N, C-alpha and C positions, 0 to 999 in steps of 0.2 A: 504492498499500499505506501502510495506518496503522500506526503506532506507538505503542508504550504504553513511560511512563516512570514508574518506580521510584524512590520515594525512602523510603530507611529509616535515621531518626533513632536509630541506636544509641546507646550507652555512654560507647564511647571513640572514635566517629566515625558521618560519615555515610557513607552507599555508596546509590548510585544505577544504576537499570541498563536500558539499552533491550532492548525486544524486537519481534518483530515482532507483529502481531494474531496470529499461528500459533505464538506463543510460543518460537520465534530469539532466543537473546539475543546482540544484535549487538554489545555494549560494556559496561562497566561501571567504576566510580570511586569511588574512596573521598578523603574529606576527613575530618581529624583535629579533634577538640576537647577542649580540657582538662577536668578533674575537678576543684573542689577540696574540702577538706578542713580546714576550719578550724579545728574540733574533734574531737577521738577521736570518731568514732563517727558525725560527718555527713559529706554527700557533697552537693555542689551544683554546679549548672554555669551558666554566664550563657546566656540562651536566646538569646541575639543570636551566640555563637558557634553554636548549631546553623543560623540562619536562613544565617548565612555559608558554615559548610560544606557549605548544601544547594545555596547559588547557586554554589558553587566545583565542586564535583561533577556538577551538572547540568550545568555549561559545559563541564566535562573530558568528561561522557559522552556528549554531544554533539559537540563536535570528531572524536570518535574515531569516532564512529558516524557522521559526514558530514552531521549531517541538520540543517536549518531548525527553528524554533518549530513553522513552521507544519506540519511534517509528523508532530507527537504529536499522535496523537488521545485520548490519555486519559494522566492523572495519577492514580499509587496510593499512598496514604501509609504506613508502618506505624514501627514504633519503640519504643522505651522505655517498659514499662507504669508506671504509679502515678507519677508523678515532676509536682510541681504547679507550674503557673506561675500567677502573682499578677500581675494585671493591674488597672491604674486604669480611665481614661475612652480610653486611646489603647491602643496595641502594643505601647509601652517597658512592661518588667517593673517591678516594684514594688518585686523583691527577688531574687536567685537562684534559680533552681528547686529545689525539694527532692528528690532523685532516688530512684528505689527501693531503692536500698540502705544510705538514710540510716537509723542507728536511734535517732534522739533520741526518738521517740513512746511510750516503753513506758507512761507515767501516762495518757498522752491515748487507749491502747486499754484501758487498765484502766476509764476513764471512761466509755468508748464503751460497755463491754461491761455496765458498771453502771446507765448509762440505760437502753439496751435491754431491760436487767430477767434481763440475765444472758448467757453465750457460747451456748447452745442457741438464745435468743430471738431472741440479732443474727441468728445462721445461718437462723430462720427468716426474719428480714426481707432479707434480703441475699446469703443461701447463702454467705455466708463470718463468718469469726472474725475478730477486731481483730489484724491485725500491723502492725508497725512500718513496713513499708514501701509501707501502700496509703495511699490518698489525703484521708480524712477524718482520720486522726489530725495528719498534717499541718495541717490545716485547723485544727483546734482547737490549736495548737501554738504557728501565729502569732498568733490570735486571743488569745493569754494572753499568750507572749511577745514579741511584736509589734504591740501593740494599734493603732497609728498606720500601718503598713501593712495592718495587716485592716480599718481605718474606710476607707480609699481603695480597699480590692480593690471590683470592679465583675466580675470573672470570671478565673474559676479553668479554667485549662486544662490536657491531658496533651500529653508531647512533641509528638507527630506533631500534635496540634491543635492548637500554634503554629504552625506550618508551613502548616497548612489557614488559620491565618487571615491569615497574613502572604502567603499567596497569592492568597487569595480575599474575604477580608474576613467573612468567615464565621463564626461561635462553635458550631460545632458535633463531635459526637463520634459513635463507633457505638459498637454493643451489646459487644464483646468489651473495648474498651478502659475503656469506661464499668465495665463489671463486676468489675473491679480495682479503684476506688474507694472501696468501701465502702459506699457511697449508692445503689447500685439494685438496684432491685428486680428481681432474676432473672429470677424468674417470668412476671413481667408486662413486661418488658422496657421499665421507666420507672425514672424518680429514684423513691426512696423518701419522700412523702411524710410517714410514719409518723416513720422517720428522720431527716429533716432539721427536724422537728419537734422531737424530743427533742434533737437537739444543738443547735438554734436556728439552723442554718445558712439562709440566704436561697437559694429556687429559682431565682431570676435570677440569682444568680452562674454557675450550674452551666450547661454549652449544650446547644442540642438535640439529642437522640438518635437514631441513623440506623442501621437495619440496612446493616450493607457488601452492595456490589452483589452 
């Protein structure tokens, strides 16, 4: 019998689950990770804490289910949306991840709407208005306030996609998470070349977008 492993990178902790290919849940486990708020309205986490929690919770759930790694036929990932992980040439983050509930980017949201030609024009491009939790305004904030970090940035990933990178070496995301970045042309299910150009964000920084199985 093939078994499936699910890993969910939540805000306060990472949860794992083992089920059969028929959907019967055999075991679950959770490992916590802390949230940092260095300034009012800021919310950050160390992506390394997600990885450690994922490893801890995975070992725990495998032990509970009495399974070996070879017994797992597939791994599914889910997690908190909108967070921004800035990476250089390796897998070590250049700064803490800025989370979905961080509120520092009001000015950048207004900038994005202005460059797009207004709120309605932005919605036409990416099917969303500019909100502080989204990824795009965080990118602009880092570029303005932490230029040395931005200059060293080669890849920007969402939380669960950072775990995928650590597991597989692949820089990738899928449509549902990408739609919450404020950079995806949702109708065409691809990064918006128009908005990337307006915001001067390099396409090479973003992962490949795939459909979920």
